LOFIDREN-182072 format. One record per residue: residue number from 1; residue in one letter; y, z, x of N, C-alpha, C in turn. Coordinates in Angstrom, 3 decimals. Layout:
LOFIDREN-182072
@num NUM	residuo A	n_yy Y	n_zz Z	n_xx X	ca_yy Y	ca_zz Z	ca_xx X	c_yy Y	c_zz Z	c_xx X $
...
This chain:
LOFIDREN-182072
@num 1	residuo M	n_yy 140.010	n_zz 105.700	n_xx 88.901	ca_yy 139.522	ca_zz 105.242	ca_xx 87.633	c_yy 140.586	c_zz 105.418	c_xx 86.471 $
@num 2	residuo N	n_yy 141.096	n_zz 104.189	n_xx 86.034	ca_yy 142.059	ca_zz 104.358	ca_xx 84.928	c_yy 141.654	c_zz 103.921	c_xx 83.594 $
@num 3	residuo S	n_yy 140.389	n_zz 103.366	n_xx 83.606	ca_yy 139.902	ca_zz 103.042	ca_xx 82.260	c_yy 138.313	c_zz 103.063	c_xx 82.369 $
@num 4	residuo I	n_yy 137.724	n_zz 103.268	n_xx 81.105	ca_yy 136.368	ca_zz 103.316	ca_xx 80.889	c_yy 135.964	c_zz 102.544	c_xx 79.848 $
@num 5	residuo T	n_yy 134.888	n_zz 101.691	n_xx 79.745	ca_yy 134.381	ca_zz 100.934	ca_xx 78.734	c_yy 132.987	c_zz 101.457	c_xx 78.291 $
@num 6	residuo I	n_yy 132.870	n_zz 101.700	n_xx 76.965	ca_yy 131.710	ca_zz 102.252	ca_xx 76.552	c_yy 131.275	c_zz 101.225	c_xx 75.375 $
@num 7	residuo I	n_yy 129.771	n_zz 100.965	n_xx 75.440	ca_yy 129.227	ca_zz 100.009	ca_xx 74.528	c_yy 128.394	c_zz 100.828	c_xx 73.613 $
@num 8	residuo I	n_yy 128.460	n_zz 100.781	n_xx 72.334	ca_yy 127.741	ca_zz 101.468	ca_xx 71.430	c_yy 127.411	c_zz 100.547	c_xx 70.210 $
@num 9	residuo D	n_yy 126.342	n_zz 101.063	n_xx 69.399	ca_yy 126.006	ca_zz 100.237	ca_xx 68.159	c_yy 127.226	c_zz 100.339	c_xx 67.265 $
@num 10	residuo L	n_yy 127.158	n_zz 99.393	n_xx 66.310	ca_yy 128.255	ca_zz 99.335	ca_xx 65.183	c_yy 127.965	c_zz 100.557	c_xx 64.468 $
@num 11	residuo P	n_yy 129.003	n_zz 101.248	n_xx 63.858	ca_yy 128.674	ca_zz 102.449	ca_xx 63.083	c_yy 127.979	c_zz 102.125	c_xx 61.635 $
@num 12	residuo P	n_yy 127.249	n_zz 103.022	n_xx 61.332	ca_yy 126.462	ca_zz 102.910	ca_xx 59.980	c_yy 127.488	c_zz 102.875	c_xx 58.819 $
@num 13	residuo R	n_yy 127.040	n_zz 102.127	n_xx 57.768	ca_yy 127.925	ca_zz 102.021	ca_xx 56.698	c_yy 128.246	c_zz 103.353	c_xx 56.070 $
@num 14	residuo M	n_yy 127.426	n_zz 104.354	n_xx 56.126	ca_yy 127.786	ca_zz 105.670	ca_xx 55.632	c_yy 128.991	c_zz 106.314	c_xx 56.222 $
@num 15	residuo L	n_yy 129.394	n_zz 105.758	n_xx 57.363	ca_yy 130.644	ca_zz 106.324	ca_xx 57.988	c_yy 132.069	c_zz 105.726	c_xx 57.585 $
@num 16	residuo S	n_yy 131.864	n_zz 104.732	n_xx 56.775	ca_yy 133.025	ca_zz 104.069	ca_xx 56.242	c_yy 133.730	c_zz 105.109	c_xx 55.129 $
@num 17	residuo P	n_yy 134.980	n_zz 105.059	n_xx 55.183	ca_yy 135.777	ca_zz 106.056	ca_xx 54.149	c_yy 135.407	c_zz 105.474	c_xx 52.784 $
@num 18	residuo N	n_yy 135.051	n_zz 104.301	n_xx 52.616	ca_yy 134.626	ca_zz 103.736	ca_xx 51.210	c_yy 133.102	c_zz 103.916	c_xx 50.928 $
@num 19	residuo A	n_yy 132.306	n_zz 104.581	n_xx 51.752	ca_yy 130.895	ca_zz 104.837	ca_xx 51.398	c_yy 130.908	c_zz 105.949	c_xx 50.379 $
@num 20	residuo R	n_yy 129.990	n_zz 105.668	n_xx 49.438	ca_yy 129.702	ca_zz 106.948	ca_xx 48.397	c_yy 128.326	c_zz 107.313	c_xx 48.626 $
@num 21	residuo C	n_yy 128.251	n_zz 108.413	n_xx 49.391	ca_yy 126.927	ca_zz 108.856	ca_xx 49.540	c_yy 127.138	c_zz 110.370	c_xx 49.519 $
@num 22	residuo H	n_yy 125.905	n_zz 111.198	n_xx 49.614	ca_yy 125.864	ca_zz 112.593	ca_xx 49.606	c_yy 126.473	c_zz 113.158	c_xx 50.956 $
@num 23	residuo W	n_yy 127.048	n_zz 114.155	n_xx 50.726	ca_yy 127.862	ca_zz 114.709	ca_xx 51.959	c_yy 126.738	c_zz 114.994	c_xx 53.007 $
@num 24	residuo A	n_yy 125.497	n_zz 115.470	n_xx 52.752	ca_yy 124.435	ca_zz 115.752	ca_xx 53.685	c_yy 124.039	c_zz 114.507	c_xx 54.526 $
@num 25	residuo V	n_yy 123.980	n_zz 113.349	n_xx 53.719	ca_yy 123.458	ca_zz 112.057	ca_xx 54.280	c_yy 124.650	c_zz 111.732	c_xx 55.277 $
@num 26	residuo K	n_yy 125.778	n_zz 111.793	n_xx 54.835	ca_yy 126.899	ca_zz 111.290	ca_xx 55.797	c_yy 126.972	c_zz 112.154	c_xx 57.067 $
@num 27	residuo A	n_yy 126.720	n_zz 113.581	n_xx 56.971	ca_yy 126.866	ca_zz 114.609	ca_xx 57.940	c_yy 125.726	c_zz 114.158	c_xx 59.008 $
@num 28	residuo K	n_yy 124.552	n_zz 113.767	n_xx 58.616	ca_yy 123.621	ca_zz 113.397	ca_xx 59.457	c_yy 123.980	c_zz 112.136	c_xx 60.374 $
@num 29	residuo H	n_yy 124.538	n_zz 111.145	n_xx 59.514	ca_yy 124.917	ca_zz 109.988	ca_xx 60.372	c_yy 126.084	c_zz 110.289	c_xx 61.166 $
@num 30	residuo V	n_yy 126.982	n_zz 111.170	n_xx 60.780	ca_yy 128.153	ca_zz 111.413	ca_xx 61.676	c_yy 127.558	c_zz 112.077	c_xx 63.045 $
@num 31	residuo S	n_yy 126.850	n_zz 113.062	n_xx 62.814	ca_yy 126.192	ca_zz 113.851	ca_xx 63.962	c_yy 125.402	c_zz 112.743	c_xx 64.900 $
@num 32	residuo R	n_yy 124.663	n_zz 111.969	n_xx 64.411	ca_yy 123.802	ca_zz 110.881	ca_xx 65.312	c_yy 124.649	c_zz 110.058	c_xx 65.835 $
@num 33	residuo Y	n_yy 125.844	n_zz 109.407	n_xx 65.242	ca_yy 126.726	ca_zz 108.585	ca_xx 65.957	c_yy 127.651	c_zz 109.322	c_xx 67.043 $
@num 34	residuo R	n_yy 127.983	n_zz 110.422	n_xx 66.817	ca_yy 128.724	ca_zz 111.147	ca_xx 67.645	c_yy 127.909	c_zz 111.388	c_xx 69.036 $
@num 35	residuo R	n_yy 126.494	n_zz 111.899	n_xx 68.813	ca_yy 125.689	ca_zz 111.944	ca_xx 69.947	c_yy 125.414	c_zz 110.681	c_xx 70.687 $
@num 36	residuo H	n_yy 125.344	n_zz 109.526	n_xx 69.894	ca_yy 125.322	ca_zz 108.239	ca_xx 70.436	c_yy 126.365	c_zz 107.977	c_xx 71.489 $
@num 37	residuo A	n_yy 127.726	n_zz 108.152	n_xx 71.016	ca_yy 128.824	ca_zz 107.840	ca_xx 71.652	c_yy 128.903	c_zz 108.735	c_xx 72.956 $
@num 38	residuo H	n_yy 128.484	n_zz 109.871	n_xx 72.738	ca_yy 128.407	ca_zz 110.961	ca_xx 73.853	c_yy 127.612	c_zz 110.445	c_xx 75.030 $
@num 39	residuo A	n_yy 126.412	n_zz 109.996	n_xx 74.672	ca_yy 125.359	ca_zz 109.617	ca_xx 75.627	c_yy 125.933	c_zz 108.375	c_xx 76.407 $
@num 40	residuo A	n_yy 126.530	n_zz 107.355	n_xx 75.565	ca_yy 127.031	ca_zz 106.084	ca_xx 76.202	c_yy 128.187	c_zz 106.378	c_xx 77.006 $
@num 41	residuo S	n_yy 129.023	n_zz 107.375	n_xx 76.774	ca_yy 130.123	ca_zz 107.874	ca_xx 77.564	c_yy 129.689	c_zz 108.315	c_xx 78.940 $
@num 42	residuo L	n_yy 128.586	n_zz 109.232	n_xx 78.828	ca_yy 128.093	ca_zz 109.562	ca_xx 80.185	c_yy 127.393	c_zz 108.603	c_xx 80.924 $
@num 43	residuo V	n_yy 126.874	n_zz 107.523	n_xx 80.342	ca_yy 126.300	ca_zz 106.423	ca_xx 80.841	c_yy 127.342	c_zz 105.682	c_xx 81.581 $
@num 44	residuo A	n_yy 128.442	n_zz 105.394	n_xx 81.021	ca_yy 129.762	ca_zz 104.656	ca_xx 81.478	c_yy 130.292	c_zz 105.408	c_xx 82.639 $
@num 45	residuo L	n_yy 130.265	n_zz 106.725	n_xx 82.647	ca_yy 130.829	ca_zz 107.662	ca_xx 83.709	c_yy 129.986	c_zz 107.385	c_xx 84.986 $
@num 46	residuo G	n_yy 128.731	n_zz 107.259	n_xx 84.764	ca_yy 127.644	ca_zz 107.376	ca_xx 85.906	c_yy 127.785	c_zz 108.672	c_xx 86.580 $
@num 47	residuo E	n_yy 128.117	n_zz 108.493	n_xx 88.024	ca_yy 128.219	ca_zz 109.695	ca_xx 88.848	c_yy 129.590	c_zz 110.102	c_xx 88.946 $
@num 48	residuo A	n_yy 130.554	n_zz 109.531	n_xx 88.310	ca_yy 131.875	ca_zz 109.943	ca_xx 88.381	c_yy 132.149	c_zz 111.371	c_xx 87.763 $
@num 49	residuo S	n_yy 132.976	n_zz 112.151	n_xx 88.256	ca_yy 133.192	ca_zz 113.350	ca_xx 87.440	c_yy 134.006	c_zz 113.092	c_xx 86.138 $
@num 50	residuo R	n_yy 133.916	n_zz 114.018	n_xx 85.150	ca_yy 134.594	ca_zz 113.844	ca_xx 83.843	c_yy 136.203	c_zz 113.755	c_xx 84.107 $
@num 51	residuo P	n_yy 136.843	n_zz 112.769	n_xx 83.762	ca_yy 138.321	ca_zz 112.713	ca_xx 84.141	c_yy 139.062	c_zz 113.637	c_xx 83.217 $
@num 52	residuo R	n_yy 138.809	n_zz 113.959	n_xx 82.044	ca_yy 139.580	ca_zz 114.948	ca_xx 81.134	c_yy 141.072	c_zz 114.610	c_xx 80.980 $
@num 53	residuo W	n_yy 141.253	n_zz 113.184	n_xx 80.642	ca_yy 142.624	ca_zz 112.742	ca_xx 80.610	c_yy 143.442	c_zz 113.358	c_xx 79.300 $
@num 54	residuo E	n_yy 144.620	n_zz 113.677	n_xx 79.555	ca_yy 145.480	ca_zz 114.383	ca_xx 78.584	c_yy 145.741	c_zz 113.281	c_xx 77.393 $
@num 55	residuo K	n_yy 145.881	n_zz 112.073	n_xx 77.835	ca_yy 146.497	ca_zz 111.131	ca_xx 76.769	c_yy 145.771	c_zz 109.840	c_xx 77.176 $
@num 56	residuo A	n_yy 145.258	n_zz 108.971	n_xx 76.197	ca_yy 144.658	ca_zz 107.707	ca_xx 76.538	c_yy 144.771	c_zz 106.786	c_xx 75.397 $
@num 57	residuo K	n_yy 144.650	n_zz 105.512	n_xx 75.482	ca_yy 144.611	ca_zz 104.422	ca_xx 74.502	c_yy 143.266	c_zz 104.067	c_xx 74.326 $
@num 58	residuo L	n_yy 142.898	n_zz 103.892	n_xx 72.972	ca_yy 141.563	ca_zz 103.315	ca_xx 72.598	c_yy 141.716	c_zz 101.944	c_xx 72.174 $
@num 59	residuo N	n_yy 141.028	n_zz 100.921	n_xx 72.716	ca_yy 140.800	ca_zz 99.551	ca_xx 72.230	c_yy 139.433	c_zz 99.472	c_xx 71.881 $
@num 60	residuo A	n_yy 139.129	n_zz 98.943	n_xx 70.601	ca_yy 137.856	ca_zz 98.608	ca_xx 70.189	c_yy 137.673	c_zz 97.163	c_xx 69.901 $
@num 61	residuo K	n_yy 136.683	n_zz 96.633	n_xx 70.472	ca_yy 136.290	ca_zz 95.157	ca_xx 70.209	c_yy 134.840	c_zz 95.299	c_xx 69.458 $
@num 62	residuo A	n_yy 134.743	n_zz 94.699	n_xx 68.398	ca_yy 133.403	ca_zz 94.691	ca_xx 67.478	c_yy 132.981	c_zz 93.407	c_xx 67.327 $
@num 63	residuo F	n_yy 131.454	n_zz 93.280	n_xx 67.671	ca_yy 130.814	ca_zz 91.933	ca_xx 67.469	c_yy 129.892	c_zz 92.266	c_xx 66.292 $
@num 64	residuo F	n_yy 129.914	n_zz 91.351	n_xx 65.417	ca_yy 129.092	ca_zz 91.457	ca_xx 64.109	c_yy 128.165	c_zz 90.230	c_xx 64.082 $
@num 65	residuo K	n_yy 127.093	n_zz 90.338	n_xx 63.217	ca_yy 126.159	ca_zz 89.257	ca_xx 63.058	c_yy 126.762	c_zz 88.008	c_xx 62.399 $
@num 66	residuo T	n_yy 127.862	n_zz 88.249	n_xx 61.462	ca_yy 128.299	ca_zz 87.160	ca_xx 60.747	c_yy 129.972	c_zz 87.431	c_xx 60.939 $
@num 67	residuo K	n_yy 130.600	n_zz 86.428	n_xx 60.311	ca_yy 132.126	ca_zz 86.465	ca_xx 60.378	c_yy 132.669	c_zz 87.115	c_xx 59.217 $
@num 68	residuo A	n_yy 131.954	n_zz 87.910	n_xx 58.478	ca_yy 132.325	ca_zz 88.714	ca_xx 57.392	c_yy 132.826	c_zz 90.099	c_xx 57.945 $
@num 69	residuo F	n_yy 134.074	n_zz 90.225	n_xx 58.435	ca_yy 134.574	ca_zz 91.184	ca_xx 59.225	c_yy 135.106	c_zz 92.366	c_xx 58.245 $
@num 70	residuo P	n_yy 135.103	n_zz 93.667	n_xx 58.551	ca_yy 135.533	ca_zz 94.659	ca_xx 57.666	c_yy 137.034	c_zz 94.758	c_xx 57.832 $
@num 71	residuo D	n_yy 137.598	n_zz 95.604	n_xx 56.857	ca_yy 139.014	ca_zz 95.953	ca_xx 56.928	c_yy 139.318	c_zz 96.623	c_xx 58.309 $
@num 72	residuo P	n_yy 140.197	n_zz 96.325	n_xx 58.960	ca_yy 140.392	ca_zz 97.085	ca_xx 60.304	c_yy 140.674	c_zz 98.494	c_xx 60.262 $
@num 73	residuo S	n_yy 141.519	n_zz 98.901	n_xx 59.147	ca_yy 141.756	ca_zz 100.469	ca_xx 59.023	c_yy 140.371	c_zz 101.208	c_xx 58.817 $
@num 74	residuo N	n_yy 139.561	n_zz 100.712	n_xx 57.845	ca_yy 138.374	ca_zz 101.372	ca_xx 57.458	c_yy 137.499	c_zz 101.352	c_xx 58.644 $
@num 75	residuo F	n_yy 137.384	n_zz 100.268	n_xx 59.517	ca_yy 136.696	ca_zz 100.246	ca_xx 60.587	c_yy 136.881	c_zz 101.311	c_xx 61.571 $
@num 76	residuo M	n_yy 138.139	n_zz 101.444	n_xx 61.884	ca_yy 138.675	ca_zz 102.530	ca_xx 62.867	c_yy 138.358	c_zz 103.894	c_xx 62.267 $
@num 77	residuo A	n_yy 138.380	n_zz 104.061	n_xx 61.057	ca_yy 138.190	ca_zz 105.438	ca_xx 60.446	c_yy 136.525	c_zz 105.709	c_xx 60.683 $
@num 78	residuo S	n_yy 135.741	n_zz 104.628	n_xx 60.659	ca_yy 134.405	ca_zz 104.696	ca_xx 60.886	c_yy 133.893	c_zz 105.147	c_xx 62.334 $
@num 79	residuo L	n_yy 134.956	n_zz 104.753	n_xx 63.245	ca_yy 134.558	ca_zz 105.217	ca_xx 64.569	c_yy 135.005	c_zz 106.635	c_xx 65.048 $
@num 80	residuo K	n_yy 135.549	n_zz 107.407	n_xx 63.870	ca_yy 135.960	ca_zz 108.837	ca_xx 64.339	c_yy 134.949	c_zz 109.600	c_xx 65.002 $
@num 81	residuo A	n_yy 133.776	n_zz 109.484	n_xx 64.380	ca_yy 132.559	ca_zz 110.266	ca_xx 65.193	c_yy 132.349	c_zz 109.903	c_xx 66.740 $
@num 82	residuo A	n_yy 132.603	n_zz 108.645	n_xx 66.699	ca_yy 132.514	ca_zz 108.026	ca_xx 68.210	c_yy 133.590	c_zz 108.779	c_xx 69.008 $
@num 83	residuo E	n_yy 134.855	n_zz 108.658	n_xx 68.539	ca_yy 135.939	ca_zz 109.357	ca_xx 69.219	c_yy 135.553	c_zz 110.698	c_xx 69.562 $
@num 84	residuo D	n_yy 134.906	n_zz 111.576	n_xx 68.732	ca_yy 134.646	ca_zz 112.974	ca_xx 68.947	c_yy 133.558	c_zz 112.959	c_xx 70.115 $
@num 85	residuo G	n_yy 132.590	n_zz 112.044	n_xx 70.147	ca_yy 131.523	ca_zz 111.891	ca_xx 71.135	c_yy 132.229	c_zz 111.683	c_xx 72.557 $
@num 86	residuo I	n_yy 133.201	n_zz 110.897	n_xx 72.556	ca_yy 133.843	ca_zz 110.547	ca_xx 73.808	c_yy 134.543	c_zz 111.816	c_xx 74.239 $
@num 87	residuo A	n_yy 135.310	n_zz 112.511	n_xx 73.399	ca_yy 135.846	ca_zz 113.708	ca_xx 73.905	c_yy 134.851	c_zz 114.717	c_xx 74.347 $
@num 88	residuo D	n_yy 133.720	n_zz 114.920	n_xx 73.619	ca_yy 132.581	ca_zz 115.750	ca_xx 74.079	c_yy 132.071	c_zz 115.248	c_xx 75.540 $
@num 89	residuo A	n_yy 132.180	n_zz 114.188	n_xx 75.942	ca_yy 131.733	ca_zz 113.716	ca_xx 77.189	c_yy 132.758	c_zz 114.217	c_xx 78.262 $
@num 90	residuo G	n_yy 133.864	n_zz 114.341	n_xx 77.759	ca_yy 134.897	ca_zz 114.861	ca_xx 78.946	c_yy 135.719	c_zz 113.759	c_xx 79.377 $
@num 91	residuo I	n_yy 135.808	n_zz 112.749	n_xx 78.692	ca_yy 136.692	ca_zz 111.656	ca_xx 79.191	c_yy 138.172	c_zz 112.072	c_xx 78.780 $
@num 92	residuo I	n_yy 138.283	n_zz 112.594	n_xx 77.757	ca_yy 139.477	ca_zz 113.033	ca_xx 77.378	c_yy 139.450	c_zz 114.430	c_xx 76.971 $
@num 93	residuo V	n_yy 140.632	n_zz 115.203	n_xx 76.969	ca_yy 140.786	ca_zz 116.533	ca_xx 76.723	c_yy 140.252	c_zz 116.801	c_xx 75.198 $
@num 94	residuo N	n_yy 140.937	n_zz 115.973	n_xx 74.338	ca_yy 140.622	ca_zz 116.130	ca_xx 72.848	c_yy 140.963	c_zz 114.840	c_xx 72.302 $
@num 95	residuo D	n_yy 140.237	n_zz 114.608	n_xx 71.072	ca_yy 140.331	ca_zz 113.210	ca_xx 70.619	c_yy 141.631	c_zz 113.031	c_xx 69.990 $
@num 96	residuo R	n_yy 142.577	n_zz 114.168	n_xx 69.795	ca_yy 143.837	ca_zz 113.925	ca_xx 69.371	c_yy 144.731	c_zz 113.166	c_xx 70.409 $
@num 97	residuo A	n_yy 144.097	n_zz 113.163	n_xx 71.644	ca_yy 144.829	ca_zz 112.424	ca_xx 72.802	c_yy 144.611	c_zz 111.052	c_xx 72.744 $
@num 98	residuo L	n_yy 143.773	n_zz 110.571	n_xx 71.831	ca_yy 143.477	ca_zz 109.084	ca_xx 71.777	c_yy 144.348	c_zz 108.452	c_xx 70.852 $
@num 99	residuo W	n_yy 144.934	n_zz 107.296	n_xx 71.170	ca_yy 145.876	ca_zz 106.558	ca_xx 70.348	c_yy 145.092	c_zz 105.006	c_xx 70.294 $
@num 100	residuo P	n_yy 144.468	n_zz 104.912	n_xx 68.922	ca_yy 143.821	ca_zz 103.623	ca_xx 68.731	c_yy 144.819	c_zz 102.504	c_xx 68.529 $
@num 101	residuo E	n_yy 144.388	n_zz 101.403	n_xx 69.043	ca_yy 145.036	ca_zz 100.181	ca_xx 68.854	c_yy 144.262	c_zz 99.373	c_xx 67.654 $
@num 102	residuo R	n_yy 144.789	n_zz 98.376	n_xx 67.244	ca_yy 144.275	ca_zz 97.501	ca_xx 66.205	c_yy 142.960	c_zz 96.951	c_xx 66.729 $
@num 103	residuo P	n_yy 141.769	n_zz 97.014	n_xx 66.052	ca_yy 140.565	ca_zz 96.433	ca_xx 66.644	c_yy 140.550	c_zz 95.041	c_xx 66.556 $
@num 104	residuo V	n_yy 139.693	n_zz 94.575	n_xx 67.441	ca_yy 139.422	ca_zz 92.982	ca_xx 67.592	c_yy 137.993	c_zz 92.805	c_xx 67.056 $
@num 105	residuo F	n_yy 137.858	n_zz 91.741	n_xx 66.218	ca_yy 136.551	ca_zz 91.378	ca_xx 65.702	c_yy 136.159	c_zz 89.837	c_xx 66.167 $
@num 106	residuo D	n_yy 134.935	n_zz 89.892	n_xx 66.404	ca_yy 134.255	ca_zz 88.600	ca_xx 66.862	c_yy 132.808	c_zz 88.644	c_xx 66.450 $
@num 107	residuo K	n_yy 132.170	n_zz 87.391	n_xx 66.481	ca_yy 130.929	ca_zz 87.177	ca_xx 65.956	c_yy 129.953	c_zz 87.156	c_xx 67.270 $
@num 108	residuo D	n_yy 128.789	n_zz 87.963	n_xx 67.153	ca_yy 127.729	ca_zz 87.744	ca_xx 68.225	c_yy 126.530	c_zz 88.097	c_xx 67.271 $
@num 109	residuo A	n_yy 125.770	n_zz 87.112	n_xx 66.830	ca_yy 124.647	ca_zz 87.220	ca_xx 65.990	c_yy 123.440	c_zz 87.981	c_xx 66.649 $
@num 110	residuo K	n_yy 123.500	n_zz 87.761	n_xx 67.981	ca_yy 122.259	ca_zz 88.181	ca_xx 68.765	c_yy 122.409	c_zz 89.771	c_xx 69.223 $
@num 111	residuo R	n_yy 123.583	n_zz 90.001	n_xx 69.354	ca_yy 123.807	ca_zz 91.502	ca_xx 69.771	c_yy 125.075	c_zz 92.062	c_xx 69.329 $
@num 112	residuo P	n_yy 124.975	n_zz 92.504	n_xx 67.984	ca_yy 126.108	ca_zz 93.283	ca_xx 67.391	c_yy 126.421	c_zz 94.486	c_xx 68.125 $
@num 113	residuo R	n_yy 127.598	n_zz 95.064	n_xx 68.246	ca_yy 127.968	ca_zz 96.160	ca_xx 69.065	c_yy 129.491	c_zz 96.517	c_xx 68.965 $
@num 114	residuo V	n_yy 129.838	n_zz 97.603	n_xx 69.490	ca_yy 131.302	ca_zz 97.949	ca_xx 69.569	c_yy 131.520	c_zz 98.279	c_xx 71.227 $
@num 115	residuo E	n_yy 132.500	n_zz 97.581	n_xx 71.611	ca_yy 132.961	ca_zz 97.906	ca_xx 73.057	c_yy 134.295	c_zz 98.669	c_xx 73.086 $
@num 116	residuo I	n_yy 134.174	n_zz 99.924	n_xx 73.394	ca_yy 135.396	ca_zz 100.689	ca_xx 73.334	c_yy 135.855	c_zz 100.861	c_xx 74.732 $
@num 117	residuo T	n_yy 137.101	n_zz 100.512	n_xx 74.857	ca_yy 137.867	ca_zz 100.829	ca_xx 76.310	c_yy 138.849	c_zz 101.870	c_xx 76.047 $
@num 118	residuo I	n_yy 138.688	n_zz 102.892	n_xx 76.953	ca_yy 139.706	ca_zz 104.022	ca_xx 76.948	c_yy 140.407	c_zz 103.844	c_xx 78.210 $
@num 119	residuo T	n_yy 141.709	n_zz 103.885	n_xx 78.088	ca_yy 142.665	ca_zz 103.514	ca_xx 79.313	c_yy 143.531	c_zz 104.811	c_xx 79.267 $
@num 120	residuo R	n_yy 143.644	n_zz 105.343	n_xx 80.591	ca_yy 144.549	ca_zz 106.368	ca_xx 80.774	c_yy 146.006	c_zz 106.037	c_xx 80.578 $
@num 121	residuo E	n_yy 146.783	n_zz 107.041	n_xx 79.956	ca_yy 148.211	ca_zz 106.692	ca_xx 79.836	c_yy 148.979	c_zz 107.681	c_xx 80.655 $
């Protein structure tokens, strides 16, 4: 197995670097999104053992309800909690080992989501 694809919900607005909310509110959303990504990672792994890759590339494809797409850099910053959840699941040794690529955006009004593909390097 050289790649794993994880499907998660879009990150909440409170995870954006531009969000202006109380630190405790943001912490709650960070924790929840991290657990969500961790659970989705375990589902993607299935019965396979945790690979614990030393270095991997992260590709994110996000599907939104409309074509009002966010700034790519801010969006990737919003995925930080998801990266931590992926590391918690044992796909990579540490989230410092993930090298994110520029995200791809598309419209899917019926099923907004983020598809994260982790590819071993």
